[in-house]
ModelCIF file with pLDDT and N, C-alpha, C, O atoms, coordinates in Angstrom:
data_MODEL
#
_entry.id   MODEL 
#
_entity.id                         1 
_entity.type                       polymer 
_entity.pdbx_number_of_molecules   1 
#
_entity_poly.entity_id                      1 
_entity_poly.type                           'polypeptide(L)' 
_entity_poly.nstd_linkage                   no 
_entity_poly.nstd_monomer                   no 
_entity_poly.pdbx_seq_one_letter_code       MAGVRVFIEKKAQLTLLGTEMDYVEDKLSSEFVFNNPNIKGTCGCGESFNI 
_entity_poly.pdbx_seq_one_letter_code_can   MAGVRVFIEKKAQLTLLGTEMDYVEDKLSSEFVFNNPNIKGTCGCGESFNI 
_entity_poly.pdbx_strand_id                 A 
#
loop_
_entity_poly_seq.entity_id 
_entity_poly_seq.num 
_entity_poly_seq.mon_id 
_entity_poly_seq.hetero 
1 1  MET n 
1 2  ALA n 
1 3  GLY n 
1 4  VAL n 
1 5  ARG n 
1 6  VAL n 
1 7  PHE n 
1 8  ILE n 
1 9  GLU n 
1 10 LYS n 
1 11 LYS n 
1 12 ALA n 
1 13 GLN n 
1 14 LEU n 
1 15 THR n 
1 16 LEU n 
1 17 LEU n 
1 18 GLY n 
1 19 THR n 
1 20 GLU n 
1 21 MET n 
1 22 ASP n 
1 23 TYR n 
1 24 VAL n 
1 25 GLU n 
1 26 ASP n 
1 27 LYS n 
1 28 LEU n 
1 29 SER n 
1 30 SER n 
1 31 GLU n 
1 32 PHE n 
1 33 VAL n 
1 34 PHE n 
1 35 ASN n 
1 36 ASN n 
1 37 PRO n 
1 38 ASN n 
1 39 ILE n 
1 40 LYS n 
1 41 GLY n 
1 42 THR n 
1 43 CYS n 
1 44 GLY n 
1 45 CYS n 
1 46 GLY n 
1 47 GLU n 
1 48 SER n 
1 49 PHE n 
1 50 ASN n 
1 51 ILE n 
#
_struct_asym.id          A 
_struct_asym.entity_id   1 
#
loop_
_ma_qa_metric.id 
_ma_qa_metric.mode 
_ma_qa_metric.name 
_ma_qa_metric.software_group_id 
_ma_qa_metric.type 
1 global pLDDT . pLDDT 
2 local  pLDDT . pLDDT 
#
_ma_qa_metric_global.metric_id      1 
_ma_qa_metric_global.metric_value   79.61 
_ma_qa_metric_global.model_id       1 
_ma_qa_metric_global.ordinal_id     1 
#
loop_
_ma_qa_metric_local.label_asym_id 
_ma_qa_metric_local.label_comp_id 
_ma_qa_metric_local.label_seq_id 
_ma_qa_metric_local.metric_id 
_ma_qa_metric_local.metric_value 
_ma_qa_metric_local.model_id 
_ma_qa_metric_local.ordinal_id 
A MET 1  2 54.00 1 1  
A ALA 2  2 69.00 1 2  
A GLY 3  2 81.00 1 3  
A VAL 4  2 78.00 1 4  
A ARG 5  2 84.00 1 5  
A VAL 6  2 80.00 1 6  
A PHE 7  2 86.00 1 7  
A ILE 8  2 84.00 1 8  
A GLU 9  2 89.00 1 9  
A LYS 10 2 88.00 1 10 
A LYS 11 2 85.00 1 11 
A ALA 12 2 81.00 1 12 
A GLN 13 2 82.00 1 13 
A LEU 14 2 77.00 1 14 
A THR 15 2 78.00 1 15 
A LEU 16 2 79.00 1 16 
A LEU 17 2 81.00 1 17 
A GLY 18 2 83.00 1 18 
A THR 19 2 84.00 1 19 
A GLU 20 2 85.00 1 20 
A MET 21 2 85.00 1 21 
A ASP 22 2 88.00 1 22 
A TYR 23 2 90.00 1 23 
A VAL 24 2 91.00 1 24 
A GLU 25 2 94.00 1 25 
A ASP 26 2 90.00 1 26 
A LYS 27 2 91.00 1 27 
A LEU 28 2 91.00 1 28 
A SER 29 2 90.00 1 29 
A SER 30 2 93.00 1 30 
A GLU 31 2 88.00 1 31 
A PHE 32 2 85.00 1 32 
A VAL 33 2 83.00 1 33 
A PHE 34 2 81.00 1 34 
A ASN 35 2 83.00 1 35 
A ASN 36 2 79.00 1 36 
A PRO 37 2 79.00 1 37 
A ASN 38 2 75.00 1 38 
A ILE 39 2 75.00 1 39 
A LYS 40 2 74.00 1 40 
A GLY 41 2 74.00 1 41 
A THR 42 2 72.00 1 42 
A CYS 43 2 73.00 1 43 
A GLY 44 2 67.00 1 44 
A CYS 45 2 70.00 1 45 
A GLY 46 2 60.00 1 46 
A GLU 47 2 65.00 1 47 
A SER 48 2 68.00 1 48 
A PHE 49 2 66.00 1 49 
A ASN 50 2 67.00 1 50 
A ILE 51 2 65.00 1 51 
#
loop_
_atom_site.group_PDB 
_atom_site.id 
_atom_site.type_symbol 
_atom_site.label_atom_id 
_atom_site.label_alt_id 
_atom_site.label_comp_id 
_atom_site.label_asym_id 
_atom_site.label_entity_id 
_atom_site.label_seq_id 
_atom_site.pdbx_PDB_ins_code 
_atom_site.Cartn_x 
_atom_site.Cartn_y 
_atom_site.Cartn_z 
_atom_site.occupancy 
_atom_site.B_iso_or_equiv 
_atom_site.pdbx_formal_charge 
_atom_site.auth_seq_id 
_atom_site.auth_comp_id 
_atom_site.auth_asym_id 
_atom_site.auth_atom_id 
_atom_site.pdbx_PDB_model_num 
ATOM 1   N N  . MET A 1 1  ? 0.849   -1.165  0.000  1.00 54.00 ? 1  MET A N  1 
ATOM 2   C CA . MET A 1 1  ? 0.000   0.000   0.000  1.00 54.00 ? 1  MET A CA 1 
ATOM 3   C C  . MET A 1 1  ? 0.899   1.233   0.000  1.00 54.00 ? 1  MET A C  1 
ATOM 4   O O  . MET A 1 1  ? 1.948   1.249   0.644  1.00 54.00 ? 1  MET A O  1 
ATOM 5   N N  . ALA A 1 2  ? 0.481   2.253   -0.721 1.00 69.00 ? 2  ALA A N  1 
ATOM 6   C CA . ALA A 1 2  ? 1.238   3.490   -0.803 1.00 69.00 ? 2  ALA A CA 1 
ATOM 7   C C  . ALA A 1 2  ? 1.158   4.250   0.516  1.00 69.00 ? 2  ALA A C  1 
ATOM 8   O O  . ALA A 1 2  ? 0.290   3.973   1.343  1.00 69.00 ? 2  ALA A O  1 
ATOM 9   N N  . GLY A 1 3  ? 2.054   5.198   0.711  1.00 81.00 ? 3  GLY A N  1 
ATOM 10  C CA . GLY A 1 3  ? 2.048   5.995   1.935  1.00 81.00 ? 3  GLY A CA 1 
ATOM 11  C C  . GLY A 1 3  ? 0.744   6.754   2.110  1.00 81.00 ? 3  GLY A C  1 
ATOM 12  O O  . GLY A 1 3  ? 0.152   7.216   1.135  1.00 81.00 ? 3  GLY A O  1 
ATOM 13  N N  . VAL A 1 4  ? 0.306   6.879   3.331  1.00 78.00 ? 4  VAL A N  1 
ATOM 14  C CA . VAL A 1 4  ? -0.942  7.562   3.648  1.00 78.00 ? 4  VAL A CA 1 
ATOM 15  C C  . VAL A 1 4  ? -0.653  8.639   4.675  1.00 78.00 ? 4  VAL A C  1 
ATOM 16  O O  . VAL A 1 4  ? 0.051   8.397   5.655  1.00 78.00 ? 4  VAL A O  1 
ATOM 17  N N  . ARG A 1 5  ? -1.198  9.836   4.452  1.00 84.00 ? 5  ARG A N  1 
ATOM 18  C CA . ARG A 1 5  ? -1.060  10.921  5.415  1.00 84.00 ? 5  ARG A CA 1 
ATOM 19  C C  . ARG A 1 5  ? -2.356  11.057  6.189  1.00 84.00 ? 5  ARG A C  1 
ATOM 20  O O  . ARG A 1 5  ? -3.441  11.060  5.607  1.00 84.00 ? 5  ARG A O  1 
ATOM 21  N N  . VAL A 1 6  ? -2.239  11.170  7.494  1.00 80.00 ? 6  VAL A N  1 
ATOM 22  C CA . VAL A 1 6  ? -3.403  11.357  8.351  1.00 80.00 ? 6  VAL A CA 1 
ATOM 23  C C  . VAL A 1 6  ? -3.236  12.684  9.074  1.00 80.00 ? 6  VAL A C  1 
ATOM 24  O O  . VAL A 1 6  ? -2.218  12.925  9.722  1.00 80.00 ? 6  VAL A O  1 
ATOM 25  N N  . PHE A 1 7  ? -4.244  13.541  8.959  1.00 86.00 ? 7  PHE A N  1 
ATOM 26  C CA . PHE A 1 7  ? -4.217  14.837  9.625  1.00 86.00 ? 7  PHE A CA 1 
ATOM 27  C C  . PHE A 1 7  ? -5.173  14.798  10.800 1.00 86.00 ? 7  PHE A C  1 
ATOM 28  O O  . PHE A 1 7  ? -6.320  14.374  10.664 1.00 86.00 ? 7  PHE A O  1 
ATOM 29  N N  . ILE A 1 8  ? -4.694  15.247  11.969 1.00 84.00 ? 8  ILE A N  1 
ATOM 30  C CA . ILE A 1 8  ? -5.494  15.237  13.189 1.00 84.00 ? 8  ILE A CA 1 
ATOM 31  C C  . ILE A 1 8  ? -5.575  16.657  13.721 1.00 84.00 ? 8  ILE A C  1 
ATOM 32  O O  . ILE A 1 8  ? -4.559  17.339  13.855 1.00 84.00 ? 8  ILE A O  1 
ATOM 33  N N  . GLU A 1 9  ? -6.796  17.099  14.025 1.00 89.00 ? 9  GLU A N  1 
ATOM 34  C CA . GLU A 1 9  ? -6.985  18.429  14.595 1.00 89.00 ? 9  GLU A CA 1 
ATOM 35  C C  . GLU A 1 9  ? -6.250  18.514  15.930 1.00 89.00 ? 9  GLU A C  1 
ATOM 36  O O  . GLU A 1 9  ? -6.262  17.566  16.715 1.00 89.00 ? 9  GLU A O  1 
ATOM 37  N N  . LYS A 1 10 ? -5.616  19.646  16.179 1.00 88.00 ? 10 LYS A N  1 
ATOM 38  C CA . LYS A 1 10 ? -4.806  19.819  17.379 1.00 88.00 ? 10 LYS A CA 1 
ATOM 39  C C  . LYS A 1 10 ? -5.581  19.513  18.663 1.00 88.00 ? 10 LYS A C  1 
ATOM 40  O O  . LYS A 1 10 ? -5.027  18.921  19.589 1.00 88.00 ? 10 LYS A O  1 
ATOM 41  N N  . LYS A 1 11 ? -6.859  19.911  18.729 1.00 85.00 ? 11 LYS A N  1 
ATOM 42  C CA . LYS A 1 11 ? -7.676  19.685  19.925 1.00 85.00 ? 11 LYS A CA 1 
ATOM 43  C C  . LYS A 1 11 ? -7.903  18.195  20.180 1.00 85.00 ? 11 LYS A C  1 
ATOM 44  O O  . LYS A 1 11 ? -8.124  17.797  21.324 1.00 85.00 ? 11 LYS A O  1 
ATOM 45  N N  . ALA A 1 12 ? -7.851  17.370  19.141 1.00 81.00 ? 12 ALA A N  1 
ATOM 46  C CA . ALA A 1 12 ? -8.151  15.943  19.272 1.00 81.00 ? 12 ALA A CA 1 
ATOM 47  C C  . ALA A 1 12 ? -6.917  15.099  19.572 1.00 81.00 ? 12 ALA A C  1 
ATOM 48  O O  . ALA A 1 12 ? -7.050  13.910  19.862 1.00 81.00 ? 12 ALA A O  1 
ATOM 49  N N  . GLN A 1 13 ? -5.735  15.674  19.511 1.00 82.00 ? 13 GLN A N  1 
ATOM 50  C CA . GLN A 1 13 ? -4.507  14.893  19.670 1.00 82.00 ? 13 GLN A CA 1 
ATOM 51  C C  . GLN A 1 13 ? -4.442  14.148  20.993 1.00 82.00 ? 13 GLN A C  1 
ATOM 52  O O  . GLN A 1 13 ? -4.070  12.975  21.006 1.00 82.00 ? 13 GLN A O  1 
ATOM 53  N N  . LEU A 1 14 ? -4.788  14.783  22.106 1.00 77.00 ? 14 LEU A N  1 
ATOM 54  C CA . LEU A 1 14 ? -4.719  14.101  23.399 1.00 77.00 ? 14 LEU A CA 1 
ATOM 55  C C  . LEU A 1 14 ? -5.755  12.996  23.510 1.00 77.00 ? 14 LEU A C  1 
ATOM 56  O O  . LEU A 1 14 ? -5.505  11.973  24.147 1.00 77.00 ? 14 LEU A O  1 
ATOM 57  N N  . THR A 1 15 ? -6.921  13.194  22.892 1.00 78.00 ? 15 THR A N  1 
ATOM 58  C CA . THR A 1 15 ? -7.977  12.180  22.911 1.00 78.00 ? 15 THR A CA 1 
ATOM 59  C C  . THR A 1 15 ? -7.552  10.928  22.160 1.00 78.00 ? 15 THR A C  1 
ATOM 60  O O  . THR A 1 15 ? -7.916  9.815   22.539 1.00 78.00 ? 15 THR A O  1 
ATOM 61  N N  . LEU A 1 16 ? -6.783  11.110  21.098 1.00 79.00 ? 16 LEU A N  1 
ATOM 62  C CA . LEU A 1 16 ? -6.391  9.990   20.244 1.00 79.00 ? 16 LEU A CA 1 
ATOM 63  C C  . LEU A 1 16 ? -5.024  9.407   20.586 1.00 79.00 ? 16 LEU A C  1 
ATOM 64  O O  . LEU A 1 16 ? -4.555  8.501   19.897 1.00 79.00 ? 16 LEU A O  1 
ATOM 65  N N  . LEU A 1 17 ? -4.382  9.902   21.625 1.00 81.00 ? 17 LEU A N  1 
ATOM 66  C CA . LEU A 1 17 ? -3.059  9.432   22.028 1.00 81.00 ? 17 LEU A CA 1 
ATOM 67  C C  . LEU A 1 17 ? -3.092  7.924   22.303 1.00 81.00 ? 17 LEU A C  1 
ATOM 68  O O  . LEU A 1 17 ? -3.909  7.459   23.098 1.00 81.00 ? 17 LEU A O  1 
ATOM 69  N N  . GLY A 1 18 ? -2.230  7.176   21.665 1.00 83.00 ? 18 GLY A N  1 
ATOM 70  C CA . GLY A 1 18 ? -2.158  5.732   21.853 1.00 83.00 ? 18 GLY A CA 1 
ATOM 71  C C  . GLY A 1 18 ? -3.030  4.938   20.895 1.00 83.00 ? 18 GLY A C  1 
ATOM 72  O O  . GLY A 1 18 ? -3.004  3.707   20.920 1.00 83.00 ? 18 GLY A O  1 
ATOM 73  N N  . THR A 1 19 ? -3.806  5.617   20.045 1.00 84.00 ? 19 THR A N  1 
ATOM 74  C CA . THR A 1 19 ? -4.688  4.916   19.112 1.00 84.00 ? 19 THR A CA 1 
ATOM 75  C C  . THR A 1 19 ? -3.882  4.237   18.016 1.00 84.00 ? 19 THR A C  1 
ATOM 76  O O  . THR A 1 19 ? -2.952  4.820   17.459 1.00 84.00 ? 19 THR A O  1 
ATOM 77  N N  . GLU A 1 20 ? -4.252  2.998   17.716 1.00 85.00 ? 20 GLU A N  1 
ATOM 78  C CA . GLU A 1 20 ? -3.635  2.249   16.627 1.00 85.00 ? 20 GLU A CA 1 
ATOM 79  C C  . GLU A 1 20 ? -4.626  2.159   15.473 1.00 85.00 ? 20 GLU A C  1 
ATOM 80  O O  . GLU A 1 20 ? -5.813  1.911   15.686 1.00 85.00 ? 20 GLU A O  1 
ATOM 81  N N  . MET A 1 21 ? -4.139  2.359   14.256 1.00 85.00 ? 21 MET A N  1 
ATOM 82  C CA . MET A 1 21 ? -4.986  2.269   13.070 1.00 85.00 ? 21 MET A CA 1 
ATOM 83  C C  . MET A 1 21 ? -4.466  1.137   12.197 1.00 85.00 ? 21 MET A C  1 
ATOM 84  O O  . MET A 1 21 ? -3.261  1.020   11.976 1.00 85.00 ? 21 MET A O  1 
ATOM 85  N N  . ASP A 1 22 ? -5.374  0.305   11.704 1.00 88.00 ? 22 ASP A N  1 
ATOM 86  C CA . ASP A 1 22 ? -4.997  -0.819  10.854 1.00 88.00 ? 22 ASP A CA 1 
ATOM 87  C C  . ASP A 1 22 ? -5.946  -0.866  9.670  1.00 88.00 ? 22 ASP A C  1 
ATOM 88  O O  . ASP A 1 22 ? -7.100  -0.454  9.788  1.00 88.00 ? 22 ASP A O  1 
ATOM 89  N N  . TYR A 1 23 ? -5.483  -1.358  8.536  1.00 90.00 ? 23 TYR A N  1 
ATOM 90  C CA . TYR A 1 23 ? -6.318  -1.541  7.354  1.00 90.00 ? 23 TYR A CA 1 
ATOM 91  C C  . TYR A 1 23 ? -6.613  -3.026  7.225  1.00 90.00 ? 23 TYR A C  1 
ATOM 92  O O  . TYR A 1 23 ? -5.693  -3.837  7.121  1.00 90.00 ? 23 TYR A O  1 
ATOM 93  N N  . VAL A 1 24 ? -7.888  -3.385  7.232  1.00 91.00 ? 24 VAL A N  1 
ATOM 94  C CA . VAL A 1 24 ? -8.302  -4.783  7.241  1.00 91.00 ? 24 VAL A CA 1 
ATOM 95  C C  . VAL A 1 24 ? -9.102  -5.088  5.979  1.00 91.00 ? 24 VAL A C  1 
ATOM 96  O O  . VAL A 1 24 ? -10.021 -4.349  5.626  1.00 91.00 ? 24 VAL A O  1 
ATOM 97  N N  . GLU A 1 25 ? -8.750  -6.174  5.307  1.00 94.00 ? 25 GLU A N  1 
ATOM 98  C CA . GLU A 1 25 ? -9.491  -6.629  4.123  1.00 94.00 ? 25 GLU A CA 1 
ATOM 99  C C  . GLU A 1 25 ? -9.970  -8.052  4.359  1.00 94.00 ? 25 GLU A C  1 
ATOM 100 O O  . GLU A 1 25 ? -9.213  -8.908  4.818  1.00 94.00 ? 25 GLU A O  1 
ATOM 101 N N  . ASP A 1 26 ? -11.240 -8.294  4.039  1.00 90.00 ? 26 ASP A N  1 
ATOM 102 C CA . ASP A 1 26 ? -11.748 -9.658  4.052  1.00 90.00 ? 26 ASP A CA 1 
ATOM 103 C C  . ASP A 1 26 ? -12.630 -9.833  2.809  1.00 90.00 ? 26 ASP A C  1 
ATOM 104 O O  . ASP A 1 26 ? -12.631 -8.969  1.933  1.00 90.00 ? 26 ASP A O  1 
ATOM 105 N N  . LYS A 1 27 ? -13.369 -10.928 2.724  1.00 91.00 ? 27 LYS A N  1 
ATOM 106 C CA . LYS A 1 27 ? -14.149 -11.216 1.520  1.00 91.00 ? 27 LYS A CA 1 
ATOM 107 C C  . LYS A 1 27 ? -15.282 -10.216 1.289  1.00 91.00 ? 27 LYS A C  1 
ATOM 108 O O  . LYS A 1 27 ? -15.683 -9.995  0.147  1.00 91.00 ? 27 LYS A O  1 
ATOM 109 N N  . LEU A 1 28 ? -15.797 -9.615  2.347  1.00 91.00 ? 28 LEU A N  1 
ATOM 110 C CA . LEU A 1 28 ? -16.952 -8.726  2.219  1.00 91.00 ? 28 LEU A CA 1 
ATOM 111 C C  . LEU A 1 28 ? -16.630 -7.244  2.303  1.00 91.00 ? 28 LEU A C  1 
ATOM 112 O O  . LEU A 1 28 ? -17.427 -6.419  1.856  1.00 91.00 ? 28 LEU A O  1 
ATOM 113 N N  . SER A 1 29 ? -15.480 -6.886  2.864  1.00 90.00 ? 29 SER A N  1 
ATOM 114 C CA . SER A 1 29 ? -15.200 -5.456  3.039  1.00 90.00 ? 29 SER A CA 1 
ATOM 115 C C  . SER A 1 29 ? -13.713 -5.185  3.169  1.00 90.00 ? 29 SER A C  1 
ATOM 116 O O  . SER A 1 29 ? -12.908 -6.093  3.376  1.00 90.00 ? 29 SER A O  1 
ATOM 117 N N  . SER A 1 30 ? -13.376 -3.929  3.045  1.00 93.00 ? 30 SER A N  1 
ATOM 118 C CA . SER A 1 30 ? -12.030 -3.448  3.353  1.00 93.00 ? 30 SER A CA 1 
ATOM 119 C C  . SER A 1 30 ? -12.223 -2.119  4.077  1.00 93.00 ? 30 SER A C  1 
ATOM 120 O O  . SER A 1 30 ? -12.962 -1.254  3.608  1.00 93.00 ? 30 SER A O  1 
ATOM 121 N N  . GLU A 1 31 ? -11.557 -1.958  5.224  1.00 88.00 ? 31 GLU A N  1 
ATOM 122 C CA . GLU A 1 31 ? -11.794 -0.771  6.037  1.00 88.00 ? 31 GLU A CA 1 
ATOM 123 C C  . GLU A 1 31 ? -10.629 -0.482  6.973  1.00 88.00 ? 31 GLU A C  1 
ATOM 124 O O  . GLU A 1 31 ? -9.797  -1.347  7.246  1.00 88.00 ? 31 GLU A O  1 
ATOM 125 N N  . PHE A 1 32 ? -10.591 0.759   7.458  1.00 85.00 ? 32 PHE A N  1 
ATOM 126 C CA . PHE A 1 32 ? -9.653  1.126   8.504  1.00 85.00 ? 32 PHE A CA 1 
ATOM 127 C C  . PHE A 1 32 ? -10.293 0.798   9.843  1.00 85.00 ? 32 PHE A C  1 
ATOM 128 O O  . PHE A 1 32 ? -11.465 1.103   10.064 1.00 85.00 ? 32 PHE A O  1 
ATOM 129 N N  . VAL A 1 33 ? -9.535  0.182   10.732 1.00 83.00 ? 33 VAL A N  1 
ATOM 130 C CA . VAL A 1 33 ? -10.016 -0.174  12.066 1.00 83.00 ? 33 VAL A CA 1 
ATOM 131 C C  . VAL A 1 33 ? -9.158  0.582   13.074 1.00 83.00 ? 33 VAL A C  1 
ATOM 132 O O  . VAL A 1 33 ? -7.930  0.571   12.985 1.00 83.00 ? 33 VAL A O  1 
ATOM 133 N N  . PHE A 1 34 ? -9.810  1.237   14.032 1.00 81.00 ? 34 PHE A N  1 
ATOM 134 C CA . PHE A 1 34 ? -9.118  2.017   15.047 1.00 81.00 ? 34 PHE A CA 1 
ATOM 135 C C  . PHE A 1 34 ? -9.243  1.330   16.392 1.00 81.00 ? 34 PHE A C  1 
ATOM 136 O O  . PHE A 1 34 ? -10.333 0.906   16.776 1.00 81.00 ? 34 PHE A O  1 
ATOM 137 N N  . ASN A 1 35 ? -8.134  1.215   17.113 1.00 83.00 ? 35 ASN A N  1 
ATOM 138 C CA . ASN A 1 35 ? -8.127  0.646   18.450 1.00 83.00 ? 35 ASN A CA 1 
ATOM 139 C C  . ASN A 1 35 ? -7.564  1.697   19.400 1.00 83.00 ? 35 ASN A C  1 
ATOM 140 O O  . ASN A 1 35 ? -6.366  1.978   19.385 1.00 83.00 ? 35 ASN A O  1 
ATOM 141 N N  . ASN A 1 36 ? -8.436  2.277   20.227 1.00 79.00 ? 36 ASN A N  1 
ATOM 142 C CA . ASN A 1 36 ? -8.028  3.306   21.176 1.00 79.00 ? 36 ASN A CA 1 
ATOM 143 C C  . ASN A 1 36 ? -8.111  2.726   22.583 1.00 79.00 ? 36 ASN A C  1 
ATOM 144 O O  . ASN A 1 36 ? -9.213  2.485   23.075 1.00 79.00 ? 36 ASN A O  1 
ATOM 145 N N  . PRO A 1 37 ? -6.976  2.495   23.247 1.00 79.00 ? 37 PRO A N  1 
ATOM 146 C CA . PRO A 1 37 ? -6.981  1.896   24.577 1.00 79.00 ? 37 PRO A CA 1 
ATOM 147 C C  . PRO A 1 37 ? -7.580  2.802   25.659 1.00 79.00 ? 37 PRO A C  1 
ATOM 148 O O  . PRO A 1 37 ? -7.827  2.343   26.774 1.00 79.00 ? 37 PRO A O  1 
ATOM 149 N N  . ASN A 1 38 ? -7.817  4.077   25.348 1.00 75.00 ? 38 ASN A N  1 
ATOM 150 C CA . ASN A 1 38 ? -8.348  5.034   26.323 1.00 75.00 ? 38 ASN A CA 1 
ATOM 151 C C  . ASN A 1 38 ? -9.876  5.058   26.384 1.00 75.00 ? 38 ASN A C  1 
ATOM 152 O O  . ASN A 1 38 ? -10.437 5.706   27.267 1.00 75.00 ? 38 ASN A O  1 
ATOM 153 N N  . ILE A 1 39 ? -10.554 4.379   25.481 1.00 75.00 ? 39 ILE A N  1 
ATOM 154 C CA . ILE A 1 39 ? -12.014 4.425   25.400 1.00 75.00 ? 39 ILE A CA 1 
ATOM 155 C C  . ILE A 1 39 ? -12.638 3.708   26.596 1.00 75.00 ? 39 ILE A C  1 
ATOM 156 O O  . ILE A 1 39 ? -12.257 2.587   26.935 1.00 75.00 ? 39 ILE A O  1 
ATOM 157 N N  . LYS A 1 40 ? -13.598 4.374   27.225 1.00 74.00 ? 40 LYS A N  1 
ATOM 158 C CA . LYS A 1 40 ? -14.314 3.787   28.363 1.00 74.00 ? 40 LYS A CA 1 
ATOM 159 C C  . LYS A 1 40 ? -15.719 3.342   27.975 1.00 74.00 ? 40 LYS A C  1 
ATOM 160 O O  . LYS A 1 40 ? -16.334 2.562   28.703 1.00 74.00 ? 40 LYS A O  1 
ATOM 161 N N  . GLY A 1 41 ? -16.243 3.819   26.842 1.00 74.00 ? 41 GLY A N  1 
ATOM 162 C CA . GLY A 1 41 ? -17.578 3.435   26.399 1.00 74.00 ? 41 GLY A CA 1 
ATOM 163 C C  . GLY A 1 41 ? -17.826 3.885   24.979 1.00 74.00 ? 41 GLY A C  1 
ATOM 164 O O  . GLY A 1 41 ? -17.214 4.844   24.510 1.00 74.00 ? 41 GLY A O  1 
ATOM 165 N N  . THR A 1 42 ? -18.736 3.187   24.279 1.00 72.00 ? 42 THR A N  1 
ATOM 166 C CA . THR A 1 42 ? -19.094 3.545   22.904 1.00 72.00 ? 42 THR A CA 1 
ATOM 167 C C  . THR A 1 42 ? -20.610 3.564   22.761 1.00 72.00 ? 42 THR A C  1 
ATOM 168 O O  . THR A 1 42 ? -21.329 3.029   23.605 1.00 72.00 ? 42 THR A O  1 
ATOM 169 N N  . CYS A 1 43 ? -21.086 4.180   21.693 1.00 73.00 ? 43 CYS A N  1 
ATOM 170 C CA . CYS A 1 43 ? -22.515 4.172   21.414 1.00 73.00 ? 43 CYS A CA 1 
ATOM 171 C C  . CYS A 1 43 ? -22.866 2.922   20.620 1.00 73.00 ? 43 CYS A C  1 
ATOM 172 O O  . CYS A 1 43 ? -21.971 2.193   20.192 1.00 73.00 ? 43 CYS A O  1 
ATOM 173 N N  . GLY A 1 44 ? -24.122 2.671   20.422 1.00 67.00 ? 44 GLY A N  1 
ATOM 174 C CA . GLY A 1 44 ? -24.565 1.473   19.699 1.00 67.00 ? 44 GLY A CA 1 
ATOM 175 C C  . GLY A 1 44 ? -24.166 1.463   18.232 1.00 67.00 ? 44 GLY A C  1 
ATOM 176 O O  . GLY A 1 44 ? -23.964 0.394   17.657 1.00 67.00 ? 44 GLY A O  1 
ATOM 177 N N  . CYS A 1 45 ? -24.047 2.649   17.611 1.00 70.00 ? 45 CYS A N  1 
ATOM 178 C CA . CYS A 1 45 ? -23.724 2.697   16.185 1.00 70.00 ? 45 CYS A CA 1 
ATOM 179 C C  . CYS A 1 45 ? -22.229 2.552   15.929 1.00 70.00 ? 45 CYS A C  1 
ATOM 180 O O  . CYS A 1 45 ? -21.822 2.308   14.793 1.00 70.00 ? 45 CYS A O  1 
ATOM 181 N N  . GLY A 1 46 ? -21.408 2.697   16.963 1.00 60.00 ? 46 GLY A N  1 
ATOM 182 C CA . GLY A 1 46 ? -19.966 2.561   16.792 1.00 60.00 ? 46 GLY A CA 1 
ATOM 183 C C  . GLY A 1 46 ? -19.272 3.807   16.288 1.00 60.00 ? 46 GLY A C  1 
ATOM 184 O O  . GLY A 1 46 ? -18.069 3.777   16.030 1.00 60.00 ? 46 GLY A O  1 
ATOM 185 N N  . GLU A 1 47 ? -20.002 4.908   16.139 1.00 65.00 ? 47 GLU A N  1 
ATOM 186 C CA . GLU A 1 47 ? -19.420 6.149   15.610 1.00 65.00 ? 47 GLU A CA 1 
ATOM 187 C C  . GLU A 1 47 ? -18.897 7.070   16.715 1.00 65.00 ? 47 GLU A C  1 
ATOM 188 O O  . GLU A 1 47 ? -18.005 7.881   16.466 1.00 65.00 ? 47 GLU A O  1 
ATOM 189 N N  . SER A 1 48 ? -19.434 6.957   17.922 1.00 68.00 ? 48 SER A N  1 
ATOM 190 C CA . SER A 1 48 ? -19.046 7.840   19.021 1.00 68.00 ? 48 SER A CA 1 
ATOM 191 C C  . SER A 1 48 ? -18.420 7.030   20.156 1.00 68.00 ? 48 SER A C  1 
ATOM 192 O O  . SER A 1 48 ? -18.678 5.836   20.310 1.00 68.00 ? 48 SER A O  1 
ATOM 193 N N  . PHE A 1 49 ? -17.587 7.717   20.945 1.00 66.00 ? 49 PHE A N  1 
ATOM 194 C CA . PHE A 1 49 ? -16.989 7.077   22.104 1.00 66.00 ? 49 PHE A CA 1 
ATOM 195 C C  . PHE A 1 49 ? -16.747 8.124   23.175 1.00 66.00 ? 49 PHE A C  1 
ATOM 196 O O  . PHE A 1 49 ? -16.745 9.323   22.894 1.00 66.00 ? 49 PHE A O  1 
ATOM 197 N N  . ASN A 1 50 ? -16.541 7.665   24.413 1.00 67.00 ? 50 ASN A N  1 
ATOM 198 C CA . ASN A 1 50 ? -16.179 8.578   25.492 1.00 67.00 ? 50 ASN A CA 1 
ATOM 199 C C  . ASN A 1 50 ? -14.953 8.061   26.213 1.00 67.00 ? 50 ASN A C  1 
ATOM 200 O O  . ASN A 1 50 ? -14.670 6.864   26.244 1.00 67.00 ? 50 ASN A O  1 
ATOM 201 N N  . ILE A 1 51 ? -14.240 9.008   26.790 1.00 65.00 ? 51 ILE A N  1 
ATOM 202 C CA . ILE A 1 51 ? -12.970 8.681   27.455 1.00 65.00 ? 51 ILE A CA 1 
ATOM 203 C C  . ILE A 1 51 ? -13.078 9.009   28.922 1.00 65.00 ? 51 ILE A C  1 
ATOM 204 O O  . ILE A 1 51 ? -12.122 8.812   29.672 1.00 65.00 ? 51 ILE A O  1 
#
């Protein structure tokens, strides 16, 4: 895969500290997966989280 640049808003940097991003491909989809060890809870849709 070619190099990818990710831009993060300055205010969000501390919230995302320690987050790992991976690109996953399987038979049905290909997507970026984020693993943030600081997350204490998520919403049902998977789009929001709290720390």
